[in-house]
KOLGU-335774 format. One line per field, with one value per atom (N, C-alpha, C): residue in one letter; atom name; x, y, z. Coordinates in pm, 1 decimal. Each point is the difference from the previous one (the first is absolute). Layout:
code c(A ...);
site c(CA ...);
c1 c(X ...);
c2 c(Y ...);
c3 c(Z ...);
//
This chain:
code c(X X X X X X X X X X X X X X X X X X X X X X X X X X X X X X X X X X X X X X X X X X X X X X X X X X X X X X X X X X X X X X X X X X X X X X X X X X X X X X X X X X X X X X X X X X X X X X X X X X X X X X X X X X X X X X X X X X X X X X X X X X X X X X X X X X X X X X X X X X X X X X X X X X X X X X X X X X X X X X X X X X X X X X X X X X X X X X X X X X X X X X X X X X X X X X X X X X X X X X X X X X X X X X X X X X X X X X X X X X X X X X X X X X X X X X X X X X X X X X X X X X X X X X X X X X X X X X X X X X X X X X X X X X X X X X X X X X X X X X X X X X X X X X X X X X X X X X X X X X X X X X X X X X X X X X X X X X X X X X X X X X X X X X X X X X X X X X X X X X X X X X X X X X X X X X X X X X X X X X X X X X X X X X X X X X X X X X X X X X X X X X X X X X X X X X X X X X X X X X X X X X X X X X X X X X X X X X X X X X X X X X X X X X X X X X X X X X X X X X X X X X X X X X X X X X X X X X X X X X X X X X X X X X X X X X X X X X X X X X X X X X X X X X X X X X X X X X X X X X X X X X X X X X X X X X X X X X X X X X X X X X X X X X X X X X X X X X X X X X X X X X X X X X X X X X X X X X X X X X X X X X X X X X X X X X X X X X X X X X X X X X X X X X X X X X X X X X X X X X X X X X X X X X X X X X X X X X X X X X X X X X X X X X X X X X X X X X X X X X X X X X X X X X X X X X X X X X X X X X X X X X X X X X X X X X X X X X X X X X X X X X X X X X X X X X X X X X X X X X X X X X X X X X X X X X X X X X X X X X X X X X X X X X X X X X X X X X X X X X X X X X X X X X X X X X X X X X X X X X X X X X X X X X X X X X X X X X X X X X X X X X X X X X X X X X X X X X X X X X X X X X X X X X X X X X X X X X X X X X X X X X X X X X X X X X X X X X X X X X X X X X X);
site c(N CA C N CA C N CA C N CA C N CA C N CA C N CA C N CA C N CA C N CA C N CA C N CA C N CA C N CA C N CA C N CA C N CA C N CA C N CA C N CA C N CA C N CA C N CA C N CA C N CA C N CA C N CA C N CA C N CA C N CA C N CA C N CA C N CA C N CA C N CA C N CA C N CA C N CA C N CA C N CA C N CA C N CA C N CA C N CA C N CA C N CA C N CA C N CA C N CA C N CA C N CA C N CA C N CA C N CA C N CA C N CA C N CA C N CA C N CA C N CA C N CA C N CA C N CA C N CA C N CA C N CA C N CA C N CA C N CA C N CA C N CA C N CA C N CA C N CA C N CA C N CA C N CA C N CA C N CA C N CA C N CA C N CA C N CA C N CA C N CA C N CA C N CA C N CA C N CA C N CA C N CA C N CA C N CA C N CA C N CA C N CA C N CA C N CA C N CA C N CA C N CA C N CA C N CA C N CA C N CA C N CA C N CA C N CA C N CA C N CA C N CA C N CA C N CA C N CA C N CA C N CA C N CA C N CA C N CA C N CA C N CA C N CA C N CA C N CA C N CA C N CA C N CA C N CA C N CA C N CA C N CA C N CA C N CA C N CA C N CA C N CA C N CA C N CA C N CA C N CA C N CA C N CA C N CA C N CA C N CA C N CA C N CA C N CA C N CA C N CA C N CA C N CA C N CA C N CA C N CA C N CA C N CA C N CA C N CA C N CA C N CA C N CA C N CA C N CA C N CA C N CA C N CA C N CA C N CA C N CA C N CA C N CA C N CA C N CA C N CA C N CA C N CA C N CA C N CA C N CA C N CA C N CA C N CA C N CA C N CA C N CA C N CA C N CA C N CA C N CA C N CA C N CA C N CA C N CA C N CA C N CA C N CA C N CA C N CA C N CA C N CA C N CA C N CA C N CA C N CA C N CA C N CA C N CA C N CA C N CA C N CA C N CA C N CA C N CA C N CA C N CA C N CA C N CA C N CA C N CA C N CA C N CA C N CA C N CA C N CA C N CA C N CA C N CA C N CA C N CA C N CA C N CA C N CA C N CA C N CA C N CA C N CA C N CA C N CA C N CA C N CA C N CA C N CA C N CA C N CA C N CA C N CA C N CA C N CA C N CA C N CA C N CA C N CA C N CA C N CA C N CA C N CA C N CA C N CA C N CA C N CA C N CA C N CA C N CA C N CA C N CA C N CA C N CA C N CA C N CA C N CA C N CA C N CA C N CA C N CA C N CA C N CA C N CA C N CA C N CA C N CA C);
c1 c(2212.2 -155.9 -79.2 -123.7 -65.6 -133.7 -4.7 -133.4 -99.6 -168.9 -92.7 -104.4 38.3 -34.7 101.1 5.9 61.8 -54.5 -17.6 -81.9 86.8 -9.5 94.3 -22.1 -16.6 -110.3 -96.9 -64.1 -187.2 -81.7 -30.3 -148.4 -70.8 -129.4 -123.7 -88.5 -29.5 -105.3 -113.0 -100.0 -167.4 -43.9 26.9 -85.3 78.7 -27.1 59.6 73.0 -57.2 31.2 115.4 56.7 174.5 -41.1 -21.9 -36.9 105.7 162.6 90.2 117.2 90.6 85.1 136.8 124.0 85.4 61.7 -136.1 -33.1 149.4 60.2 159.8 32.5 -17.2 -16.2 58.3 59.8 0.0 -89.6 -16.6 -33.3 81.8 111.1 61.5 -62.5 -8.8 -48.9 -36.3 -87.9 -32.0 -87.4 28.3 -51.6 -143.5 -85.0 -137.5 10.0 -31.5 41.1 -168.4 1.3 -99.1 8.6 -123.4 -28.3 -115.9 41.2 -103.9 -11.6 -150.5 -43.7 -137.7 -77.8 -140.9 -58.5 -81.4 -107.1 66.0 14.4 41.3 129.1 40.2 174.3 83.1 -14.5 33.0 94.5 -99.7 59.8 -94.8 -96.5 -71.6 29.7 78.1 37.8 129.1 80.0 123.9 -5.7 -113.8 49.8 -111.1 -47.4 -43.9 120.9 90.8 98.5 121.3 7.1 80.7 -38.8 -156.0 -2.7 -58.7 14.6 1.8 -188.8 -31.0 -106.1 10.5 66.8 -21.3 151.8 26.0 181.1 28.2 125.8 11.0 41.1 -27.0 48.1 144.0 52.1 174.7 57.1 148.6 20.6 9.5 100.3 28.3 -43.4 -59.7 -29.6 26.8 58.2 81.8 -87.7 -30.1 -70.2 90.9 23.9 90.0 89.6 46.2 120.1 -45.6 -100.4 -61.4 -48.8 43.6 -90.6 -157.8 -91.4 -96.0 -81.4 30.9 -103.1 81.1 85.4 50.1 23.4 -129.0 -70.9 -82.3 16.2 -113.7 -79.1 -87.9 -77.9 69.6 93.7 73.9 96.0 -8.4 98.4 -143.5 -120.9 -121.1 -65.8 37.8 -11.8 72.6 108.8 39.8 -80.0 -75.2 -17.0 -199.3 -61.6 -106.4 -80.7 -93.4 -74.6 -145.6 -5.2 -115.5 -53.4 -118.1 -23.0 -165.3 -113.8 -77.9 -103.3 56.9 -59.5 -23.4 -134.1 9.2 23.3 -61.1 17.5 -58.6 -28.7 -119.0 -79.3 -43.3 -161.0 -59.3 -103.6 -99.2 -87.0 -37.0 -85.6 89.3 132.6 41.4 101.3 -11.9 23.9 125.7 139.1 137.4 26.3 -23.1 106.8 -30.4 -89.7 -18.7 93.0 -40.9 78.3 170.9 61.5 124.9 56.0 -128.1 65.8 14.1 -68.6 -54.8 185.9 39.2 88.3 159.1 -26.1 98.0 84.6 -147.1 51.1 39.3 -54.5 90.9 96.2 30.1 145.2 89.9 -22.3 33.2 54.5 -70.9 44.0 -1.3 99.7 -3.4 -112.1 -48.9 -106.4 16.7 -86.5 41.2 -36.9 41.1 70.2 -140.4 -136.2 -91.6 -56.0 18.5 -28.0 100.9 155.4 62.3 -16.2 13.8 -61.5 -167.0 -56.6 -156.0 66.3 83.3 17.0 131.4 61.0 101.7 -119.2 -117.0 -72.6 -125.0 60.0 -163.2 -196.8 14.0 -91.1 -11.1 65.5 -10.8 -138.0 -30.0 -171.7 -143.3 72.6 -95.2 -22.8 55.7 62.9 -128.6 -96.0 -132.5 -98.9 45.7 -87.2 2.6 -78.3 -24.5 61.3 72.1 82.1 -100.5 -85.4 -140.5 -54.9 38.4 -18.9 67.4 105.8 123.4 7.9 77.3 -10.2 126.4 73.8 30.1 181.2 -9.5 131.8 18.6 -85.5 8.0 60.5 -72.5 -13.2 196.4 26.9 164.6 49.2 -6.5 84.7 -32.6 -139.4 40.4 94.1 24.7 26.5 181.3 28.1 137.7 38.1 -63.6 -2.0 42.3 -98.0 -4.4 154.4 34.7 118.0 152.9 -4.3 64.7 50.7 -143.8 -0.1 99.8 95.8 149.0 114.2 -19.0 158.6 82.4 -91.4 82.5 94.8 104.2 155.1 -5.7 -138.8 -37.9 -177.8 -33.3 -158.6 -5.6 -83.7 -29.2 -161.9 -4.0 -135.5 -3.3 -170.6 -33.1 -49.5 -27.5 -91.8 -73.0 76.9 -82.5 -48.1 -7.3 -90.1 -111.7 -8.9 -113.0 -108.2 -64.9 -125.6 -49.7 128.1 -45.9 -25.7 -38.7 -7.9 133.2 11.5 118.9 29.5 -80.2 44.7 -7.3 -24.6 46.7 142.4 4.9 150.0 140.4 3.7 37.3 34.7 -85.9 -23.1 97.7 -112.6 163.6 168.4 9.7 161.6 39.5 -69.4 88.6 63.3 -122.7 13.1 87.0 7.6 135.8 141.0 24.2 118.9 -34.2 -61.1 13.0 74.0 -62.3 92.6 128.8 49.2 74.1 126.8 -64.5 138.2 24.6 -81.2 32.8 71.9 70.6 18.7 -57.8 -113.6 -98.3 63.4 24.5 16.8 -83.1 -58.1 -139.7 -15.5 -28.2 -9.9 -131.0 -64.6 -119.3 -27.4 -99.4 -40.6 -104.1 -4.2 -114.3 7.6 -104.0 -1.1 1.7 38.2 -15.4 148.0 -13.6 168.7 -21.5 -47.7 -35.1 69.6 -18.9 -56.3 157.0 54.3 105.8 150.5 -23.8 98.1 -20.9 -87.3 -57.2 124.8 -32.9 6.3 134.9 59.5 82.0 143.7 109.8 110.8 65.0 -30.5 20.9 -114.2 -32.3 -111.2 25.0 -72.7 53.1 -143.3 -19.0 -92.8 5.6 -120.0 -40.7 -82.8 -21.2 -97.0 41.6 -100.5 -27.1 129.3 -43.9 99.8 153.9 27.0 145.8 63.1 90.5 30.5 118.3 -87.9 14.5 65.4 12.5 106.5 -25.1 144.0 -27.2 138.0 -26.6 30.3 22.8 19.6 -39.1 -110.1 -103.5 -76.6 47.9 63.3 74.4 81.6 53.4 151.1 -124.4 -80.2 -85.8 -64.5 -51.1 -9.7 93.6 125.7 161.1 18.8 16.5 12.2 -92.8 -132.5 -75.1 -44.1 52.0 -45.1 45.9 -55.5 11.8 73.9 34.6 109.3 -46.1 -135.5 -39.4 -81.4 10.1 -120.8 -89.8 -128.2 -108.7 -10.6 -36.9 -42.2 -100.4 -70.4 -170.1 55.6 -13.9 -7.7 -93.9 23.9 -131.0 -49.7 11.8 -89.4 -52.1 -16.4 -98.7 33.9 163.4 7.7 97.5 81.9 43.3 157.9 70.3 126.4 121.7 14.4 60.7 167.6 109.8 124.9 72.0 136.5 93.9 67.1 21.3 91.0 134.4 39.3 118.6 97.5 125.0 94.3 -142.5 -21.7 -86.6 -146.2 -100.7 -106.2 9.2 142.4 13.0 6.0 59.3 -18.8 -102.5 -65.6 -144.0 -67.7 8.7 -105.4 121.3 88.6 11.0 -43.3 1.3 -38.9 -176.7 -89.2 -109.4 -75.4 140.5 -13.1 51.4 86.7 61.6 -146.6 -76.3 -79.1 -112.3 -47.1 -97.4 -132.9 51.0 -87.5 -109.0 88.4 -35.8 -102.7 -46.5 -156.9 44.3 27.4 58.6 82.1 92.6 85.2 -13.5 -22.8 -41.5 120.5 52.1 108.0 -80.4 63.8 -35.9 8.6 -8.0 41.2 -156.2 48.8 -129.1 -48.0 -164.1 -4.7 43.4 -45.3 30.4 -98.8 -91.6 -107.6 50.7 94.2 9.6 74.0 124.9 85.9 -35.7 -105.3 -93.6 -8.6 -85.7 -66.6 169.2 88.7 105.1 31.0 58.4 85.6 -77.3 -160.1 -82.4 -102.4 -7.7 -80.4 -149.3 11.3 -212.9 2.8 -160.5 39.5 -55.0 40.1 -70.0 -133.9 -80.5 -143.8 -84.5);
c2 c(-148.8 89.2 -106.9 112.9 0.9 -46.4 -100.7 -70.2 37.9 65.5 -58.6 -139.9 -42.1 -177.3 -65.2 -126.7 -78.9 -117.2 -69.9 -143.1 -93.6 -116.8 -76.1 -132.6 -21.9 -171.5 -9.0 137.8 -84.2 -78.2 -76.8 -109.2 7.1 -46.2 -21.7 -92.6 -76.6 -145.9 19.7 -50.9 14.1 -145.0 -82.4 -141.8 -48.8 -36.5 -7.4 127.9 110.6 155.4 30.5 76.7 31.8 139.0 118.4 103.8 114.8 -43.7 72.3 -84.4 -1.5 -124.2 118.1 -14.0 48.2 174.4 52.8 186.7 13.6 74.1 75.1 152.1 103.1 132.3 57.6 118.3 124.7 81.9 119.6 117.4 83.7 119.8 71.1 91.1 82.1 64.5 132.2 66.4 141.5 -55.8 -92.1 -28.7 -45.9 6.8 -15.1 -97.6 -135.8 -131.8 -69.2 -3.1 -32.4 -149.7 -115.2 -105.1 -62.0 -18.2 13.0 -85.1 -37.9 -125.0 10.4 -125.8 -61.5 6.7 -5.4 -79.6 -135.6 -89.0 -94.1 -41.4 85.5 -1.3 -41.6 45.6 -51.1 137.9 130.7 120.0 21.2 -67.3 9.9 -108.2 -82.6 -129.8 63.2 60.9 60.5 109.0 86.6 52.9 -6.7 -87.2 -101.9 -53.0 -66.5 -47.3 80.0 108.3 94.7 59.5 51.0 85.6 -152.2 -87.2 -149.0 -34.0 40.9 -68.6 -174.9 -32.9 -98.5 -83.5 -131.1 -14.7 -64.3 6.7 -58.6 -140.2 -29.9 -199.7 55.2 54.5 -7.9 126.6 22.7 157.1 121.4 77.2 112.6 145.7 27.8 154.8 70.8 77.3 120.5 106.6 110.1 86.9 104.0 111.9 127.3 -140.2 -52.9 -86.0 -140.2 29.9 -139.2 -92.9 -136.1 -120.5 3.4 26.5 -0.9 -90.0 -148.3 -54.4 17.1 65.2 31.1 147.0 56.0 143.4 -3.1 104.2 5.6 132.0 39.2 119.8 51.3 99.0 110.1 6.3 -105.7 -30.4 62.4 -118.3 59.6 112.2 67.1 135.6 110.1 -16.0 49.8 14.3 -121.7 34.4 1.4 49.3 55.1 -60.7 -39.6 -93.6 48.0 49.8 15.8 -148.4 -63.0 -87.7 33.3 -119.5 49.4 -86.8 -9.7 -56.9 134.0 46.9 155.4 14.4 -164.4 53.0 129.5 104.0 94.9 5.2 67.2 -27.2 103.3 -43.9 52.1 106.6 -1.5 52.0 163.6 -50.7 118.8 87.3 123.2 124.6 -59.4 75.4 7.0 50.3 57.9 65.1 -131.3 -16.1 -150.1 -112.3 -5.3 -125.5 11.4 86.0 90.5 -16.2 14.3 15.4 -101.4 -107.9 -122.2 -88.9 7.6 -68.3 105.5 110.0 82.2 -43.3 -50.4 -75.1 -130.8 -64.8 -94.2 -20.2 80.1 66.4 30.0 53.3 126.9 80.3 61.0 146.2 103.8 51.5 130.5 83.9 109.3 132.2 59.4 27.7 91.9 -53.4 -138.2 -98.6 5.5 -47.0 -22.4 161.2 112.9 80.7 50.7 -62.7 39.4 -106.4 -98.3 -120.8 81.7 -0.4 127.6 105.7 55.8 113.3 -99.1 -20.6 -101.3 -46.2 -77.7 -56.8 76.1 128.8 69.3 15.2 -97.6 -3.0 77.2 82.8 67.6 71.3 17.9 93.8 -96.6 -136.6 -114.5 -75.9 8.8 -90.6 -49.0 75.6 -78.7 -34.6 -31.2 -76.8 -141.7 -40.9 -188.7 -32.4 -126.3 -82.0 -37.6 -67.0 -52.4 83.1 137.3 115.3 50.2 -77.6 39.1 -42.3 44.4 -37.4 -59.2 -124.8 -84.6 59.4 141.9 75.8 12.1 96.8 25.9 -86.9 -128.4 -144.5 -9.4 24.9 -121.8 169.3 118.9 71.4 23.8 -65.3 -51.0 -113.7 -84.4 -110.5 17.4 73.3 77.3 53.1 124.8 31.3 -76.1 -86.1 -129.5 -74.5 -53.9 -66.4 117.3 85.8 131.1 27.0 -2.5 47.8 -18.1 -90.7 -71.5 54.1 93.1 19.0 -139.4 -98.3 -110.9 61.8 -83.0 -14.3 -51.5 -84.1 -10.0 -76.5 40.2 -0.2 -110.2 -88.4 -124.0 94.6 10.0 6.9 -71.1 -56.1 -159.3 76.7 33.4 71.9 100.2 124.0 114.3 94.0 17.0 65.5 -84.8 -148.6 -92.4 73.8 32.3 23.3 154.6 74.9 131.4 99.0 128.4 15.2 113.1 38.5 85.5 91.5 83.7 153.3 -156.2 -45.7 -73.4 -60.2 -23.3 -115.4 130.2 106.6 98.7 85.7 -3.2 11.7 -92.6 -103.9 -151.9 86.4 -48.9 37.0 133.8 72.9 127.7 -25.9 -89.7 -33.2 -86.2 -101.1 -89.0 32.8 177.5 17.3 90.7 55.2 87.2 -69.4 -142.9 -86.0 -4.9 -90.9 -21.0 138.6 103.3 95.9 50.2 -50.4 -13.4 -144.7 -63.9 -143.9 -110.2 -17.2 -148.1 -103.2 -97.3 -59.2 -104.4 55.0 -112.3 -110.1 -75.8 -166.2 71.6 -86.0 91.2 -98.2 -103.3 -72.6 76.7 -45.8 54.8 -66.3 28.6 -76.3 89.9 131.7 158.9 14.0 -46.5 48.0 168.6 59.8 167.7 -12.6 -37.2 96.0 -41.5 -178.8 -3.4 94.7 36.6 41.5 179.3 20.7 148.1 -0.8 -107.3 48.2 -118.2 -74.0 -107.0 40.7 -55.5 -8.6 -70.3 -133.6 -142.2 -91.6 -81.7 -52.1 -153.0 -75.4 -178.6 -43.0 -94.0 -49.1 -141.8 -30.4 -133.5 -39.4 -169.4 -53.2 -149.0 -54.3 -116.9 -77.4 111.8 -30.2 34.6 47.7 49.1 130.6 9.8 162.2 -17.3 97.6 -49.8 115.6 105.8 114.0 83.7 93.2 101.1 134.3 101.1 148.3 97.1 130.4 113.6 13.1 68.4 -0.1 47.3 94.6 44.4 -96.6 -71.1 -77.4 -107.6 -42.6 -112.9 72.4 69.8 82.2 18.6 60.0 -34.6 -105.7 -109.9 -125.7 -61.2 12.7 -55.9 82.0 88.8 108.7 -92.6 46.1 -43.2 15.7 130.6 95.7 38.9 51.0 55.1 104.6 90.2 140.4 -15.9 61.3 3.9 153.8 1.4 161.6 -7.7 105.9 10.0 126.3 -43.8 43.7 131.5 77.6 133.1 -87.9 -117.5 -35.4 -120.1 2.5 -44.8 -178.6 2.9 -151.3 -33.0 -83.9 9.3 -96.9 13.8 -74.2 -81.0 -70.7 -39.4 -31.3 53.1 15.2 -62.8 -70.7 -24.7 142.4 -51.1 100.3 -17.4 11.1 -24.7 115.8 -24.1 120.5 -17.4 -98.4 34.1 22.2 -58.7 103.7 133.1 75.2 146.9 75.0 -128.9 107.4 27.1 -127.1 -7.1 114.0 -4.7 96.5 181.1 10.2 115.8 29.1 -100.3 15.5 38.7 -42.8 67.6 73.7 43.1 177.6 63.1 24.1 81.7 -0.5 -105.4 63.9 50.3 -24.2 126.7 -155.2 -155.3 -22.1 -102.3 54.5 -66.7 54.3 -56.2 52.1 -37.3 -74.3 -35.6 -112.8 -12.4 -141.0 -31.5 -128.2 -39.0 -184.2 61.4 -140.1 -45.7 -147.6 -144.7 -65.1 97.1 -41.0 -65.8 -113.6 -119.2 91.3 -53.3 57.6 -162.5 26.1 -95.2 -157.1 17.6 -47.9 -96.5 36.0 -10.8 -98.0 34.7 -50.8 -130.5 -16.0 -121.8 -81.0 33.4 -122.6 -39.2 64.5 -77.4 -59.0 10.3 -106.1 -112.7 22.1 -109.0 -58.0 90.5 -73.9 42.1 48.0 54.1 152.7 35.1 137.1 -12.9 114.7 69.0 -73.5 -16.0 28.7 -37.9);
c3 c(763.7 -72.4 162.3 -19.6 119.3 -52.2 54.8 -20.3 45.9 -37.6 84.7 23.3 -117.7 -37.3 -87.9 65.1 -94.0 -10.2 -118.9 -1.2 -111.2 53.0 -72.7 17.0 -116.0 -62.1 42.1 18.8 80.9 -89.0 57.2 -57.5 146.5 -104.5 37.0 -34.1 28.2 3.7 21.0 -55.2 74.4 -93.7 112.5 -86.8 -93.7 -131.4 -101.0 -94.8 82.9 -127.6 96.0 -87.1 12.7 -34.6 136.8 -31.7 -56.8 82.1 -33.1 19.1 -124.5 -45.0 65.2 59.8 17.1 -18.2 83.6 -22.3 46.3 -90.4 67.7 -35.6 97.8 -41.7 160.8 -13.9 75.9 -5.6 99.8 -13.1 74.3 -42.7 78.3 71.9 136.3 75.1 -86.6 37.9 -75.0 -128.9 -102.5 -101.8 -9.0 -95.3 -60.4 -63.3 47.6 -93.1 -65.0 -111.0 -77.6 -4.1 28.7 -15.4 -96.9 -121.2 -96.4 -45.1 -9.4 -38.3 -51.9 -41.3 -4.1 78.2 -0.5 134.1 42.5 47.6 28.4 5.1 -73.0 46.8 105.6 105.2 108.8 66.1 -11.7 80.2 116.2 24.9 104.9 124.6 -62.0 55.0 69.1 -90.5 19.9 147.4 -70.9 139.6 165.2 -22.3 101.1 79.8 -19.1 -23.8 82.0 -99.2 79.9 111.6 26.5 112.7 158.3 -29.7 68.1 14.5 -81.0 -6.7 -59.2 -65.7 -53.2 44.7 14.1 8.4 -151.8 -72.2 -93.9 7.7 -161.9 14.4 15.9 -73.1 -3.6 -19.2 4.3 33.1 119.6 -20.7 95.8 -44.1 115.9 11.7 43.2 11.8 122.5 -36.5 109.0 -6.2 93.1 3.6 74.4 57.2 -73.1 33.5 93.4 59.9 48.8 -96.9 50.8 -53.9 38.1 -106.5 -2.0 97.8 24.4 71.5 177.0 19.1 124.8 63.7 -88.5 19.4 118.9 115.3 118.2 -27.4 114.8 -27.8 -36.0 88.4 -35.5 -155.6 -20.8 -157.5 -115.1 43.7 -133.7 36.5 96.0 63.1 -113.2 -87.5 -88.0 -129.9 -43.5 -84.0 -21.4 -130.1 -44.9 -67.4 3.2 -138.4 -31.1 -126.1 -62.3 -122.6 63.5 -138.5 -22.9 -59.4 24.6 109.7 46.5 161.7 77.5 -4.8 82.4 147.1 43.1 194.7 36.1 -83.9 65.3 75.3 94.9 60.1 -80.9 -75.4 -60.4 74.3 116.4 64.8 22.6 74.0 65.6 -123.2 57.6 -68.6 -96.0 -30.9 -83.4 166.3 33.6 83.0 200.6 -31.8 142.6 -81.6 -145.1 1.3 -1.0 -61.7 22.1 181.6 70.6 113.9 77.0 -39.0 83.7 -19.5 -184.9 -35.3 49.0 5.4 93.8 113.2 113.4 119.2 -61.1 -57.2 -45.0 8.8 -120.3 -32.1 93.0 134.1 113.6 -83.0 -120.3 -80.1 91.0 -19.1 134.2 -55.8 76.2 34.4 -119.5 -73.2 -117.3 -155.9 4.1 -119.2 -58.0 25.9 -79.5 -75.0 32.3 -7.1 -144.0 40.4 -135.6 -116.6 43.0 -124.2 -76.7 80.0 -44.7 -113.4 66.6 -119.0 -92.0 -36.0 -67.2 -105.7 13.5 -74.8 -23.8 47.2 -79.1 50.2 127.9 55.4 147.7 26.7 95.7 38.7 -89.6 -20.3 -39.0 -34.0 41.7 98.7 91.2 115.1 132.5 -39.3 79.9 -97.0 -121.3 -71.4 38.4 -3.8 -4.2 -86.2 5.7 -113.0 -89.8 97.6 -154.7 -123.5 22.8 -48.5 -110.0 18.4 -83.4 -149.3 -112.2 -92.7 -34.0 -92.3 8.6 -24.8 -49.4 34.1 115.2 66.4 154.5 109.5 -54.2 123.0 -9.9 -173.0 -19.9 96.2 -10.6 86.0 114.4 24.4 204.4 23.3 -88.0 7.1 -22.2 -68.8 -21.6 109.9 69.6 128.8 111.8 5.2 101.0 10.8 -118.2 -38.4 41.2 27.4 -10.5 166.6 74.7 112.2 83.7 -23.3 132.3 -91.6 -137.3 -39.3 -58.0 -111.6 35.8 -110.3 7.4 -90.1 -145.2 36.7 -172.1 -5.6 -89.7 -53.1 -90.1 24.0 -105.8 -63.7 -111.1 -63.6 -99.5 14.4 -85.2 -54.6 -128.8 -98.2 31.8 49.2 79.1 -90.3 -135.9 -99.2 -37.3 -1.9 -76.2 60.8 -91.2 -50.9 46.1 45.6 -33.7 -107.4 9.1 -112.2 -34.9 -127.3 -28.2 116.3 11.1 106.5 169.1 33.6 97.7 2.7 -121.4 -23.1 -16.5 -1.5 -62.3 193.5 58.3 138.2 36.1 -1.6 96.1 -35.5 -121.9 -30.5 -9.4 11.6 99.2 173.8 53.6 131.1 -20.8 -35.8 -29.5 -4.1 -105.7 -20.8 140.6 42.1 125.9 131.1 14.8 104.3 -62.8 -118.9 -52.5 0.4 25.2 -45.8 219.3 51.3 164.1 51.4 -76.0 20.3 -35.8 -15.5 5.0 -84.9 16.1 -136.8 -27.1 -131.7 -9.6 -113.8 39.5 -56.3 -72.2 -146.4 -82.6 -83.5 46.3 -60.0 -174.3 -70.7 -77.1 -161.9 -101.9 -86.9 -157.3 69.4 -90.0 -22.8 -130.5 -20.3 3.2 -93.7 -3.8 171.2 47.6 174.2 51.9 -17.3 59.9 -108.4 -115.0 -81.1 96.7 23.4 56.8 185.7 62.2 168.7 18.4 -93.1 64.7 -78.6 102.0 -13.6 -97.7 51.3 -62.6 24.8 -108.8 23.7 -99.6 67.0 -52.4 -8.0 -147.7 -60.4 70.3 77.6 29.6 -42.9 -64.5 -92.6 63.3 0.2 64.5 86.5 95.4 114.1 7.5 -105.1 -51.5 -14.2 10.3 -54.9 -95.7 -138.5 -124.7 -32.3 38.5 -2.1 72.3 37.3 122.5 -59.4 37.3 4.4 -18.8 -8.9 1.3 -137.4 30.5 -115.6 -154.6 -20.4 -91.7 -76.8 146.2 -86.0 -98.0 78.9 -52.8 -174.5 -10.1 -105.9 -93.6 36.3 -56.5 -86.0 80.9 -28.6 -122.9 -15.5 -54.4 -117.1 10.6 -108.0 -153.3 -107.8 -97.4 -116.7 48.0 -84.4 -132.9 -25.6 -117.7 89.9 -135.8 -8.2 -88.5 34.4 -85.7 -27.4 -151.9 -92.1 -26.1 27.2 -94.7 -93.7 -77.1 -153.6 -32.2 -73.6 -38.6 -110.0 -73.9 -84.9 25.3 193.7 27.7 55.9 -72.3 37.6 96.3 61.7 117.8 -88.5 80.9 8.5 119.6 22.8 110.2 -36.9 67.3 -51.3 97.4 -17.6 78.2 53.8 177.4 37.5 -4.4 -152.7 31.0 -117.1 -31.0 -118.7 -112.0 -62.6 -149.8 48.3 117.9 53.6 19.1 32.8 -12.4 -83.8 -91.1 -139.5 -53.2 8.0 -36.3 23.6 148.0 66.6 -54.8 -10.1 -54.4 -146.1 -57.7 -112.4 14.4 40.8 17.4 82.9 107.2 51.7 -120.9 -86.4 -107.4 -98.6 -41.5 -60.7 40.9 122.9 116.2 -11.4 -24.9 3.1 147.6 69.2 167.8 66.4 13.4 81.6 205.0 36.2 145.2 -80.8 160.8 56.1 80.7 33.5 117.3 -31.4 165.9 11.0 101.6 -50.2 43.5 84.6 155.7 153.0 29.5 60.1 15.9 156.7 50.8 143.6 66.3 134.8 47.2 24.1 -53.4 -19.9 -141.4 -130.1 -119.4 77.3 84.4 12.7 97.7 106.7 82.0 -125.2 -132.2 -51.7 -81.0 -66.9 -62.1 141.5 108.1 71.1 5.9 51.2 69.6 -100.6 -120.3 -82.9 -5.6 106.6 37.3 59.0 21.9 -33.4 147.5 123.9 135.2 -23.3 70.1 32.8 125.8);
//
């Protein structure tokens, strides 16, 4: 199996606080992997360790086949990072910001125009950053993160505080990047976002991974195996999805008493509550 990321027994301690405790997971090349948890669960700490901004207390991290602690400038040039720490120059235009970073990354001529087209800001490139909306700023940050065509892209809460329209634009951009072969490591506390975007997800709670799999497989694993009926007399009935329940449903259908049938498939949010005992917030 070809892995973009391999993490084994990763731990991080800040003073007396255990931020991460023996976290183990892998991310396949070309995958969108969701790292899900509430604020304070250890998501950002994990991203900082994976991207070389923090050293772990213990554990091993391998990125694109190389030990993270031994990565040089060339190796780090194969990853891109989008966090809430802007680093953009507010008085400079979008275009000038990206040209500045393109020089730092030794990006080829014409790459700035490519990423402006990618994020839909080619027509806005002469605007100063200080006049941009939150959604437009996030798109500039994404453009900066992919200027050098990274193999792995780390996104820490990329849609936080965005309105629904800009969230959808960001999702479309991430799908486009992934189709081009970029592996994406995404942290979020938005379970709906994870279900839409991610090939696999991990639930992080109090510094530990509590569950990990494909969203659909998790929903199947935690399904309650019940069916909910809305009846014409205004009542509701829940039946077990087994042979006896099938017979009961058949009787209702024959009597034409059913208005609607709903399966009891849990959301990722429902599953997180069941696994951890708390809601995402």
